[in-house]
N, C-alpha and C positions, 0 to 999 in steps of 0.2 A: 249687519246681516250675518247670520250664522246658521249654516245648514248642518244638522246633526243626523247621524245614522242610528238606527235601532231605537229611536224614541227616547234616547238617554237624556238625562238632565245635565250631563257635562260633555265636554268635547270628545273624549275618547270612548265613553261608555261607562256604565256603572261599575264594572269590574276593574277599571284601570286604577292603579295606584303607582305613584312615582317611586321609581327604584325597585319595583316588583321583580322578584326573581323568577316568576312563572309566566313570562311574556312570550314564550316561543323558543325556537332554536336558532342558533347563529349559523353563519355560513352564507353562501351566495348561490345564485342560479347558474347553471351550466350553460355555455353558449348554445348547445343543442336544444335546451329547454326554452330558450328565448324565442325561438321561432314558433313555439306553440301559442304564444300570446297573440291575440288578434291584432293584425296590422291594419292601420287606418291610413297611413301616409307612407309614401315610398321612403325606404331607408337602405342605402347600399351596404351597410354593415349588418343588416338584419337584426338590429337591436329592438327590444320591445318598446312600444310607445306607452306612456302612462295613460290611465283611464281618465276620461273627462279632462282633456287638456284645457289650459286657459284659453279664453276667447281672444286674447291679444298677446303682443310680444312680451317675453319674459325679461325682466331687468336683472334678477338675481335668483340663484338656486342655493339652498342651504340644507344639508343633511343634519339630522338630529345628532346631539353629542353622545359620547360614550355612556353618559349617565343613564340613558334610556335603554341601553343594550340589555338583552338581545333584540328588542324591538327596534325598528328604524323607521324614520319618517323623513319626508322630503317637503320642504316649503318653497313655494315660488311666488315672487312678487311680480306684478304685471303693469303694463302701461294703462290698462283699464282701471287700475286702482285696487285690484283684488290682491289679497294674500291668501293663497290656497295651500292646504296641507293634505298630504297623501301618506298613507301607510304603505310601506314596501315590504313584501314578503321575501325574505332573503333566499329561500330555496327555489322559488319560481320566477322572481322578478315581477310578479303581478302587483299592481297598485290598486289601492282602494281609496277613493276620496273620503276625507274625514270631515272637512269643514272649510269655511272661508270667512274672511272679514274684508271690509272695504274701506279704503281711504276716500276722501272727497275728491282727490286728484290722483294722478299716477303714483303707484307705489314704486319707489326708486330702489329700495334695498330691503333685505330681510336677514334674520339671523336667529339665534337661540340664546336663552339664558344658559349659563354654564351648567346648571344642574338639570336642564331639560324641562323645567317646570313652566316655561313660557316661551312664546315666539315674539321676536322683536321685528318691527318694520318701521321704515321711514318713508315719508311721502312728499310729493311736490306741493302738498298743502302745508308743509312746514311742521308737520306733527310727527313725533316719534311715539309709537304705540306698542303696548304690551298685550298680547293675547294669552290670558291665563288658561292653561290647558286643563286645570282641575275644575274651574268654575265656568269657563267659556266667556269670561268677561273681557271686554275690549277697552283698555284704559290708556289715556294719554299720559306719557311719562317724560316727554321732551317737547320743546318748541323752538323753532327758528323763524327768521324773517324770510326765508326762501327754502327751496327744496332741500330735504335731507337725503344725502346720497351714501351715507355710511352709518351703520348702527351696530354697536357691539356691547357685550357684557364682559368687562375686563376684571382681572383679579386685582389690579392696581389702578388708581389709588382706592383705598377702602376705609373711609372715615368711620363707617358704622359696622365694619366687618362683613358686609354683604357684597363687596366688590363695587363696581361702578359701571353705569351705562355711559357710553361715549357716543356722541353724534357729531357728524361733520356735514357742512352745508354749503350751498352756493352763496350764503350770506357772509362768507369769509370768516367763519368762526368754527371752532371745535369746542363742544361743551361737554362737561362732566356732570353726571346726575347721580345722587345718592338713591339707591333703590328703595330705601325705607323712609325717605323724606316725603312729607306731604305738603311742602311749601310751594311746589311747582317752580322753584328757582334752582338754577344750576349751582353746583358747589365750586365750579371753576369754568373759566372761559378763556380759550386761546384765540388770539387774533392771528390769522394767517395771511400771507401776502396777497392771495387771490382766491377765487372760488375753488372749493374743494371738488375735484373731479373723481378722485378715487382714494381709498384709504384701507389699511389693514391693521389688525391688532393680533399679535400672538404673544402670550405671556406678558413680559414687561416691555416689549417693543411695539411702538406704534409708528407707522410710516404714513405720511400724508402727501398726496400729489395734488397740486393745484394747477389752475390755468397759468399760462406763461412759463410752464415747465419747472416750477418750483418743487423741490422735494425736501420735506422736513422729517427728521427722525427723532423720536422722543423715547427716553427711558421713563416709563410710567411711574417708577418709584420716585421720580423727581421731574414732573412734567411742566414745570414753570418755564423752562427754556429748552429749546431743541438740543439734543445731543449732537446732531449734525444737520446743517442746512446747506443746500447746494442747488444748482440747476441740474436738471436731468442730463445725463450724458448723451441722450438721444436728441436729435436736432428738431424734432417736431412734437406736436401736442401729445401729452401723456394720456393714455387711455385706461391703464389699470396698473395696480401694484399688488404684490403679494409677498409676505414675510416668510423667510425660511422656517420650517418647523423647529430647527435648533436655535432660532433667533439670532443667528450670526450674520444675517444679511437679508437681502430682498431682491425681487425682480421688478423691472419696470417694462411695461409694454406700451408701444406708441402707435399712432395712426400710420406710420411709415413702414409697417411690417418689420419691425425690429424689436428685440428684447435685450435689455441690459441686465447683467448680473452684478450686483453691488454688495460688497462686504462692509461690515461695520468696524471691525478691529483694524487699527492702523497696520498691523503686521500682515493682514490679509488683503490689503488694498491692491497689491500686485496681481491678485487673482481676478480682479474685475475685468469683464469683457462684455462685448455685445455681439449679437449675431442676427442675421437676416432670417425671416420666416414669413409664411403666409403671402407668398408671391407666386405668380403664374409664370413658369419658365418659358412658356410658349408665346404669351402675349406681352410679357414684361410688366403686367399690371401688378400694382402694389396694394395690399389690403391692410386694414387696421387689425391690430391684436386686441380683441375685445375683452378677453378674460384670461387670467392665469390662476391656477390653483395647484397646491402641493399635495403629494401623496404623503400622509403623515408618518407612515412606517419607514419608507425608503428615502424620503427627501427628494425624489424625482418630481417632475412637475408636468402639467399639461398647459398648452396654449390653445386658444380657439380664436378664429378670426372671421372677418367679413367675407373671406373667400369660401366659407362654408366647410372648412376643415378643422380638425383638431389633431394635435400631435402630442406625444409623450417624449420628454427630454431628460437627459442626465447632465446636469450642469457641471459636475465635477469631471466627467470624462469629455465634456463638450461634444456630446453626441445626441442625435435623435434616436430614441429607442423604438418608436413606432409611429408611422403616419397612417392616417385613415382616409378613406375615400371621401370625395366631396359631396356634401349635402345639397339640397335644392335651394338653400338660402343661407344667410349668414348665421353663425353661431353666436348667440348673445350672452350666454351665461353657462357656467360649468361648476361642478363640485364633485370631489371624492367623498364617499361616506367615511366614517371614522376608522373602519377597518381596511379601507382602501381596495375593497373587492367589487365595488360598484361605482361607476362614473356616470353622473347625470349631466346631460347637455341639452340646451334649449335652442331650437332652430326657429328663425323668424326674421323680421325686418329689424335692422339695426340703425336705420335712418342715415347711413353713411352716404347715400346718394340723394338725400333730401326728400322732402315731402312728395314732390311731383313724381318721383320714381320709386315710391314705396311698393313693396311686394309682400303679399301674404302667402306666397307659395311655400309649401312644405312646413308650415308653422306647426310645431309640436315639441314635446319634451320626451327625451329618450333616456333609457338606462342601458349602459354598456357593462356587461360582466367582465371585469378586469382579471386577466391572468397574470401570474407573477412574472412571466417572461416579458410581458409588455412594459412593466414598470420597475423591475429590479435593476439596480445600477450595475454597470459593467464591472465594478471593482468587487462585487460580491459573488 
């Protein structure tokens, strides 16, 4: 299924060209302007809600890469199986639906090709898909025997010079796919100890978190064996991982309301630590850390949880930079845009209380205009 605007024959419109220099102006919307966008669901931060929100919970949000700048787009994958794309106007925060595609089962993850020419998604149907933004085609590029929960276009390995698609699945494998191959077969398969629950790829570093608290770190220049393999320093199930922008370490979030900061170099291991978050000081309730993402310029990061809050943190100073009011439901997915001046977050049911207590209250996707004071590290 593909819905196009303007009667165009391709996804973005007849005038769109990859890498075009005439695609608008850069910058972001001011907080005062955000209130001018029509509000449909209560938001205590007064952030604008995107137009035509998905009809079901969001599993992942992903902003377009720098290659498409100054234009910017936001992709959301959903439990309904949809992969939706929106254009975001930097100066106003207004969003325009661009199109959608659909998996046969829930869409578990999404991302972008490095050059911005396509949108990647993985589904519970075991299919990895590529949405070509020039032609609007929807093509299968990967397959697994169970749900795909992570999909990336990595620089390494690159047998054909086009990089590599990497997919991780509940079938206990991570597979590598050549973007130019037509065989339908992976160029490499890693067997991991358990089901993949979360993974992240930045540059040459890939971190995989599986069931039973296994953490595997790979140097993608030599991915045949893990660079480091260990159990999570957190005592309970891993919920999410995120690699530092400088590739020197990663964060781990768990269902127990904790985050661990882990470094890769032996000389930096004494810097490892963990901290508590997403807990209610009045009731002592503990909530899962559902998502972590990094600000690409400053290296600070955001966490979002089942408690319906998100926070910005400075790992080097071991300080919280900014905490935000509680939303009406859990926050299930977050992402910074490539310039770091817009923060997207999805509110909805995260299933942490099971099917019988599911809630659709406050279900929406929001855009927060980020100020430098909220994300700039204390050392700067």
